[in-house]
C-alpha positions in Angstrom: 8.0 27.8 -0.9 8.4 24.1 -0.3 11.8 22.8 0.8 13.0 19.3 1.4 15.6 18.7 4.0 17.9 15.8 3.5 19.9 14.5 6.4 23.3 13.3 5.4 24.4 10.7 8.0 27.5 8.7 7.2 27.4 6.7 10.4 25.4 3.8 9.0 27.3 0.6 9.2 25.3 -1.3 6.7 22.6 -1.0 4.1 20.1 -2.5 6.5 20.8 0.2 9.1 20.2 2.9 6.5 17.0 1.2 5.2 15.6 1.0 8.7 16.4 4.6 9.3 14.7 5.5 6.1 11.6 3.5 7.1 11.4 5.3 10.5 11.3 8.5 8.5 8.1 7.4 6.9 6.6 5.7 9.9 8.2 5.5 13.3 6.5 2.1 14.0 7.6 0.6 10.7 9.9 -2.3 10.3 10.8 -4.8 7.5 9.2 -7.6 9.4 6.2 -8.9 7.5 2.8 -9.1 9.1 -0.6 -10.6 8.2 -1.7 -7.3 6.8 1.2 -7.2 4.4 0.2 -10.6 3.0 -3.5 -9.7 2.9 -2.7 -6.6 1.0 -0.5 -8.5 -1.5 -3.2 -11.1 -2.0 -5.9 -8.5 -2.5 -4.0 -6.5 -5.1 -3.0 -9.7 -7.0 -6.5 -11.1 -7.0 -8.4 -8.0 -8.0 -5.9 -5.9 -10.0 -7.9 -2.8 -8.9 -4.9 -1.2 -7.3 -1.7 0.5 -8.5 1.0 -2.0 -9.3 3.8 0.4 -9.6 3.7 1.8 -6.1 4.0 0.0 -2.8 2.6 1.6 0.3 5.0 1.5 3.2 2.8 2.1 6.2 0.0 -0.2 7.5 -2.5 2.7 7.3 -1.8 3.2 3.6 -2.1 -0.6 3.0 -5.5 -0.7 4.7 -6.8 2.4 2.8 -5.6 1.1 -0.6 -7.1 -2.3 0.2 -10.4 -0.7 1.0 -10.2 1.2 -2.2 -9.5 -2.0 -4.2 -12.4 -3.8 -2.5 -14.8 -0.8 -3.2 -13.8 -0.9 -6.8 -14.5 -4.6 -7.3 -17.8 -4.2 -5.4 -18.8 -1.2 -7.6 -18.0 -3.2 -10.8 -20.1 -6.1 -9.5 -23.0 -3.9 -8.8 -22.9 -2.2 -12.2 -22.7 -5.6 -13.9 -25.6 -6.9 -11.8 -27.7 -3.9 -12.6 -27.0 -4.3 -16.3 -27.9 -8.0 -16.3 -31.1 -7.1 -14.4 -32.1 -4.5 -17.0 -31.4 -6.8 -19.9 -33.2 -9.8 -18.3 
C-alpha cells in the first residue's frame, strides 16, 4: 500500500518561504535562483520541440536528462531523414 505523508506547517511567513520549503522537499540543493543550465534547457526545448511542454523538471538532474532525450530525438530524426535521402538519391 502506498501512502503519501503531507506535512502541515503553518509557520511559513510568506509564500516564498513555503515555496522554498516545497522545493527542498524535491531537491535539498534546489533554489529559485536561475543558472546557466536552466536557460540552456529552456533554449533546447524551445528550439527543438522534442520535449514535453506541459511539465517542468525541478531538479538539475531532470533537466539534464530531459535535455539529452530531446537532443537524442532530434539526432534520430536527422539520421532517419539522411538515410531516406540517401536511399532515394
